[in-house]
N, C-alpha and C positions, 0 to 999 in steps of 0.2 A: 820490305820494299816491293812494290809492283814490278812483275816480270812482263815480258812479251812473248806471245807466241804464233808461231806462223801458221797459215791456214794448212801447209802440207804437215807440219809438226802436229796439229791438233788431230789430224787424220791419224798419223803415226801412234799418238797417244790412245786413241781409240783401239787400234789395231794391237797395240802393246797391252792394253787392259784385257782384250778379248783372248789374246794368247796366254794370259795369266788366269783364266777361268773366270773373270768378273763379268757379269751381265752388263751390257751397257745399253741404256734406252735413250734414244734421241730422237729429234724430227727426221722423218724418212718419208720420200714420196712413195704415194701408192696411187697409182693412176693419175687423177687429175686432182688430188688433194694430198696434203703434207700432215701425216699424223705422227705422234709419239709412239714408237715402237722399238722393239730390240732390235739393235743393229747386228750385222754379222761382219761388215768392214768398215773402215773409217771413210771409205768413198761414198757410203750411203748417207752419211749425215747431210742435211738439206735445211740450211739456216735462211732460205729466202723468205719465209712467210710464218706467221703465226699458225702452229697446228690447228687442224679443224677440231679435234677434241683436246682436252686439257690432260695434263700430266698425272692426275690423281689416279690413273689406273695403275701407275707404278707401285702405289702403296695401297690403293683400295681397288682390287679388281672388280670387274663387272660381274663376274660370278666365280666364286671360289668354294671349293669343297672344304669343311671344317671337320668332319669326320666321317667313317663309314660304319657299316654295322652288317653283321652275318651271322643267320642263325644255325648252330651246329651242336648237333647231339641233344636238342630241346635246351640249349642256351644260347643267349644271345651275346655275342662277340662285338665289343665295339672298339675301334682303332682310330684315334686321334691322329690328326696330321702332324708329321714332325717338322716344326717349325725350324729345328736346326738345320734343315734342307735348304731354307730359303737362301738364295744367292747372295753374295756380295754384289751390290749394284751400284753404277755411275749414271745418274740422270744427267744427260749433257744437252747445253742448248736450251734450258728452261727459261721462258721469258719471265720477267719480274711477276707479271700476274699469275704464272702458274708456280714459281717457285715460293713466293709468299704465302700461297693455300695451306700446304701441309702444317705450316706453323699454327694456322687458325684451327685446322681440323684436329690437331694433337689434343686439344681440350676436351673435345666430346669423346673422343676416343680413349681418354684416360680420366674420365670423369669419374662416376661411380662405379664403373667397371673397366678395368684395362682391357681393351682389345688387342690380345697378343698378335693377332695376324697383323694388323696395321702397324702396331707399335713395333714389331720385329722388323719388317720392312724398312721402317724410318731408321732404325738404328742400324741397319746394314747398307743403307742409300746414302752416298754422297751426291750434292746438288751442284751442278755446275751451271750458274745462271749466265744470261746473254742480254746485255742492254738492247733496247728496240731502237731502231735506227729509221723506222716507218711505221705508221698505223693506218687506220682508216677511220670513218666516221662513226664506227660503232665502238671504238676504243673509248674507254672513260676511267681509266686507271687513277687519273689525276683528280678526277671527282670524288674518289673515296679514298683519298689520301696517299696513294701510291705515285710513282712517276716512272719513266721508261728506263732509267737507271737505279732504279731502287734495289738494294742489295739484299734486303730483308729475305731471310729464308735461304739464300744461297750460302755454300760452304766456299766455293770459289767462284769468282764472278769476271765476266769476259766482257770487254768493251771494244766494239770494232774499231779499226783505225784507218785512216786514210793509206790507200795502196795495198790493203789486204791485211789478215792477221788481227790479233787482239791484244789489248792490255789485260794481264791477268793479276787478279788481286785476291789473295786469300782471305776470307771472311772469319772463319771458324777454324778451330784445331782441326777438322776434317780437312778443309782445303788446304790448311798448311802442310798436312801430312801427304795429301796426294801431291801437291805442287814439289814438294821435298823428294818424294819416292821417284819422281820422273823428271827432276831437276834439269837432266840433260837436253830436254825438249824444249826449255824455257830459256830465254835470254834475259839480261838486265835490261830495264827500262832504257830505250834509247830517246831521241828526240822525235816522238810520233805525234801525230794530230788525230785525237777521236773523231768519228764521223759524227755529224750533227744528229741529236737525239730526234724521235718523231715527236711531231708539235702536239701539246696537250689539245684535247677535242672539247673538254668542259674544265672549268676552274673549279678548284675545290668546293665541295658542298659543305654546308653546316650539318654533318650528320646528327648533332645533338639536337638541332632544332627539328630535323624530320624525325628524329625518334620521339620528341616531345610530341609532335602532333599525333603520332602513331599510338603514343600512350592515351590518347584522349578521344580518339576516333574509329574505335572499332566497329560501330554501327554506321559509319557514314556512308552516304549514298554513292561517294567516290568510288568505292570498290565495284559497285554495278556498272558504272561508267567505263571504267578502265578494263574490266574483264569481259564485256560483252563479247569482244572477239575470240576469247581464248577457248580453243578446242580440247584442252587438256591432253596435249599428246606427250609430254613429258620431256621433249626434246630440250628445252631450257635446263632442266635439272640433270640430265645425262650428259652434257657437255660442259657443265659448269666445274669449275675447279674446286668449288668449296661445298656443294649439295652433297649429302651424305646419307640420305634415306636408304635403309635396305630392308630386305624381308628375309626370312630364314624358312627354308622349306625341306621336308624329307622326300627324297626321289628314289624308286626303286619298288621292291615287292615286299611282301611280308619276310621272304627269307633272306633278303639281300638288298643293300641300298647304300645311300650316303645322305648325309646332311649339307646343304649348300645355303651360302649366303649369296642374295642377289640383290642387285641394285632396285630401289624402287623411288617413286616420285610422290610429292604431296599433292602434285596438280592431277593425279589420277583420280577418276570418279570414285573407285572403291578403295581406295587408301585408307580411309577411316571408318570402313565399314564394319560394323560390328557383328559378331554371330548372331545377335537378335535380330539383325535386319535394319537396326537403326543406323543412321549415317549422320553424325554431326556436322558433317561439311558436305551435304547433299546437293550443292549448286555450285557451278563454277566460281561467281565472284567470291565466295566463302574460301574456295581453295586458292584462288588467286590472292586474295586477302592474307592467307596464311603464308605464302611464300614472300611477299614484301615483309610481312611482319617477322617471319623467322630470320631473314637476313639483317633488317635493320632495327628490330627491337628485342626479339626473345632471345638471341645468341649473344646480344649485347648484355641483356639483363642477367643473363646466367654467367658469361665468360668474359664480359668486357671487351668483345671484339665483334667487327662487323663481319658478317657471313658473305662477304662480295668483294673481289679484288679487280672488278672493272674490266675484265678480260673483253667483254662485248660479244662473247660467242652466242649468248641467249639471243641477243638482238639479231645477230647474222642467220641464225637458225630458225628464228620464230616463222611459221608459215603463214601467220596473218600479220606480221609486221609489229608485234607488241614491243615497246621500246622501254625497258627497265630504266635506263638512265633519264629519258625524258619524265618518267614518272615520278621518280624520286625528286628530280628537279623541281617538278611542279609540287610536289608535297613541301619542299623547302621554301617555296614561296607562299604558302598558305598561312 
């Protein structure tokens, strides 16, 4: 049965988790913007707006060390990162477009190789989702099959109510355990009225029709038309909850250093550059085509999932105003 929790008790829940040594990540104000970041007190939680960057950094950091090495007495000693030291984490206040994304990424990180760094963080994290009560003209979750109150990916789901506070509904066993462990902070659901949800900006698109067009139009002139403005900055990929390209580099000297995983982006000019000097995607229309194809065709071909949750961050951040929602809507009409 759904419970309710007050704003004060939600902050107290965060403080209680922190006192128990749990890492708590949530929307936190940083100067003029809100970002998902580790919280130090419950008062830092800021649920007033969609964070500028996505929550994927909770599971897939921008940069992470995966091993270190050092030469001693003529031998090279390699030390793996101790994944057992990764902390138990609660991601709180994740909007539906963010909470749904890890379930999409699970497929690629556990496909032909299990990425233990990502998977261990997933295992140790509880996601507390939050319904959206307002959006803007860049939001398009409804176009790709989600909604402002989609519970997919959340373990515990919060719905804001009139007068403050939230209805709290356990979605998974993880959510049930969290709720039961802190039962004193929750009350039985009384006569509360949920706040109106954010209004859909786009009707649900026919993703199967869009994919069918992509299946047969790899060489279409349409790619040149839509990518003529793209500058290849990679902002869209870095703030997307579902983009997951990365590179691995060894950093240091011959005697000592580490191996690190870094985010990368298929929109960068050298992303597909071969050691021979050949680049199979040497112009920007080819790179932007890959972005659309990857999200709405290739990932679906491989895993049966669309690699987009409609958060709209790429639209807001694009320095030249490229609108991916408008692009896929146009493709759907072809």
